[in-house]
C-alpha positions as CSV (number, residue, x, y, z in Angstrom):
1,X,0.0,0.0,0.0
2,X,2.9,2.4,0.8
3,X,4.2,1.8,-2.8
4,X,0.8,2.5,-4.3
5,X,0.5,5.8,-2.3
6,X,4.0,6.9,-3.5
7,X,3.2,6.0,-7.1
8,X,-0.1,7.9,-6.8
9,X,1.7,10.9,-5.3
10,X,4.4,10.9,-8.1
11,X,1.7,10.8,-10.7
12,X,-0.2,13.6,-9.0
13,X,2.9,15.7,-8.7
14,X,4.0,15.1,-12.3
15,X,0.6,15.6,-13.9
16,X,-0.9,18.3,-11.8
17,X,-0.6,21.9,-13.1
18,X,-2.0,23.1,-9.8
19,X,0.7,23.3,-7.1
20,X,-2.0,23.6,-4.4
21,X,-3.4,20.1,-4.9
22,X,-3.6,18.4,-1.5
23,X,-3.1,20.9,1.3
24,X,-4.9,24.1,0.6
25,X,-2.3,26.3,2.1
26,X,-0.2,27.8,-0.7
27,X,3.4,26.8,-0.7
28,X,5.8,29.5,0.3
29,X,8.7,28.6,-2.1
30,X,10.7,31.7,-1.4
31,X,9.8,32.5,2.2
32,X,12.5,32.9,4.8
33,X,13.2,30.0,7.2
34,X,11.0,29.6,10.3
35,X,12.0,31.6,13.3
36,X,15.1,30.5,15.1
37,X,13.1,29.6,18.2
38,X,11.6,26.6,16.4
39,X,14.6,24.5,15.2
40,X,14.1,21.8,12.7
41,X,12.8,18.6,14.2
42,X,14.0,16.1,11.8
43,X,16.2,16.4,8.7
44,X,17.1,13.9,6.1
45,X,19.3,14.3,3.1
46,X,19.7,12.5,-0.2
47,X,22.3,13.2,-2.8
48,X,21.6,13.2,-6.5
49,X,24.8,11.3,-7.1
50,X,26.8,8.8,-5.1
51,X,25.9,7.2,-1.7
52,X,23.7,8.7,1.1
53,X,25.4,11.2,3.3
54,X,26.7,10.1,6.7
55,X,24.0,9.8,9.3
56,X,21.3,9.3,6.6
57,X,18.8,6.5,7.1
58,X,19.1,3.6,4.7
59,X,17.0,4.3,1.6
60,X,17.2,8.0,2.0
61,X,19.9,8.5,-0.6
62,X,19.1,8.7,-4.3
63,X,20.7,7.3,-7.4
64,X,22.2,9.7,-9.9
65,X,19.6,11.7,-11.8
66,X,19.5,12.2,-15.6
67,X,21.5,15.4,-15.1
68,X,24.8,15.1,-13.2
69,X,24.5,17.3,-10.2
70,X,26.2,17.5,-6.8
71,X,23.3,19.2,-5.1
72,X,21.9,17.8,-1.9
73,X,18.2,17.7,-1.2
74,X,17.1,17.9,2.5
75,X,13.8,17.9,4.2
76,X,13.1,19.2,7.7
77,X,10.1,19.6,9.9
78,X,9.5,22.6,12.2
79,X,8.2,20.6,15.2
80,X,9.2,17.2,16.5
81,X,5.8,16.6,18.1
82,X,2.5,17.9,16.9
83,X,-0.9,17.1,18.5
84,X,-3.7,16.2,16.1
85,X,-5.5,19.3,15.0
86,X,-2.4,21.5,15.1
87,X,0.0,22.6,12.3
88,X,3.2,21.2,11.0
89,X,5.6,22.9,8.6
90,X,8.0,21.2,6.3
91,X,10.9,22.8,4.3
92,X,12.6,21.1,1.4
93,X,15.9,22.6,0.3
94,X,18.5,21.7,-2.4
95,X,15.9,21.3,-5.2
96,X,16.5,22.6,-8.7
97,X,14.8,26.0,-9.4
98,X,11.1,25.4,-10.2
99,X,11.4,21.7,-9.6
100,X,8.2,19.8,-8.7
101,X,8.1,18.2,-5.3
102,X,5.4,16.2,-3.5
103,X,4.8,14.6,-0.1
104,X,2.5,12.2,1.7
105,X,2.2,11.5,5.4
106,X,1.9,7.9,6.7
107,X,0.6,7.6,10.2
108,X,1.4,5.0,12.9
109,X,-1.4,2.7,11.9
110,X,-0.2,2.7,8.2
111,X,-3.0,5.1,7.1
112,X,-2.6,8.0,4.7
113,X,-4.8,10.1,2.5
114,X,-5.5,7.2,0.2
115,X,-6.7,4.8,2.9
116,X,-8.5,7.3,5.1
117,X,-10.6,9.8,3.0
118,X,-11.2,11.9,6.1
119,X,-7.6,13.1,5.9
120,X,-7.7,16.3,3.9
121,X,-4.2,17.5,4.7
122,X,-0.7,16.1,5.2
123,X,-0.2,15.5,1.5
124,X,0.3,17.6,-1.6
125,X,2.7,18.9,-4.2
126,X,4.2,22.2,-5.3
127,X,7.1,23.8,-7.1
128,X,10.3,25.0,-5.6
129,X,11.2,28.6,-5.9
130,X,14.1,30.0,-7.9
131,X,16.3,29.3,-4.8
132,X,15.4,25.6,-4.9
133,X,13.4,25.8,-1.7
134,X,9.8,24.5,-1.1
135,X,7.9,25.0,2.2
136,X,4.4,24.0,3.1
137,X,2.2,24.0,6.3
138,X,-0.7,21.6,7.0
139,X,-3.0,20.8,9.9
140,X,-2.4,17.3,11.3
141,X,-5.8,15.5,10.8
142,X,-7.9,15.3,13.9
143,X,-8.4,11.5,13.2
144,X,-4.7,10.8,12.9
145,X,-3.6,8.1,15.4
146,X,-1.1,8.8,18.1
147,X,2.5,7.6,17.4
148,X,5.1,8.3,14.8
149,X,4.0,9.9,11.6
150,X,6.4,9.7,8.6
151,X,6.4,12.2,5.8
152,X,7.6,10.8,2.4
153,X,9.0,13.5,0.2
154,X,9.6,13.1,-3.6
155,X,10.9,15.4,-6.2
156,X,11.1,15.3,-10.0
157,X,14.8,14.5,-10.3
158,X,14.9,12.1,-7.3
159,X,14.5,8.4,-7.5
160,X,14.0,7.5,-3.8
161,X,11.8,9.4,-1.3
162,X,13.2,11.2,1.7
163,X,11.6,10.3,5.0
164,X,11.2,12.7,7.9
165,X,9.1,12.0,11.0
166,X,7.3,13.5,13.9
167,X,5.3,12.3,16.9
168,X,1.6,12.7,17.5
169,X,0.8,12.4,21.2
170,X,-2.2,10.4,22.5
171,X,-5.4,12.3,22.8
172,X,-5.4,15.1,25.4
173,X,-1.7,14.8,26.0
174,X,0.7,17.6,25.1
175,X,4.1,17.3,23.5
């Protein structure tokens, strides 16, 4: 099912001319980084040539793209823990200018927007700004189960998704 969700997301990102598909918040491709008070929760990198960078989880690196490039793509989340119903922000850097990117969140029970139609956020696609940066914010679905949520990030010149994660506390508990 994870592979199907990723294939569907790739098709959506590649075919959609509307960068706001998925989350309705418009991507802020050229906006400045989040305030220094909220440091990135989780960051993963993939290189578009060679092996994954040190400290990168297995599967996070990418094979060489059609264009030889030494750029590094990285994704980070603004918050390490987000209660259901609150917002999460993700920033992807190192993309090519105007490159299409997409993402899908898998929750602790294996659900995502394809398996639970009540999820209307936590997935989408957009286009990087001229600086190769893409940022999006979404509300964690109220029905999302407690536990670790993993965000799969893809981009047009990548061959393997990046994975970043955050925790969703049990109902009524704070982070």
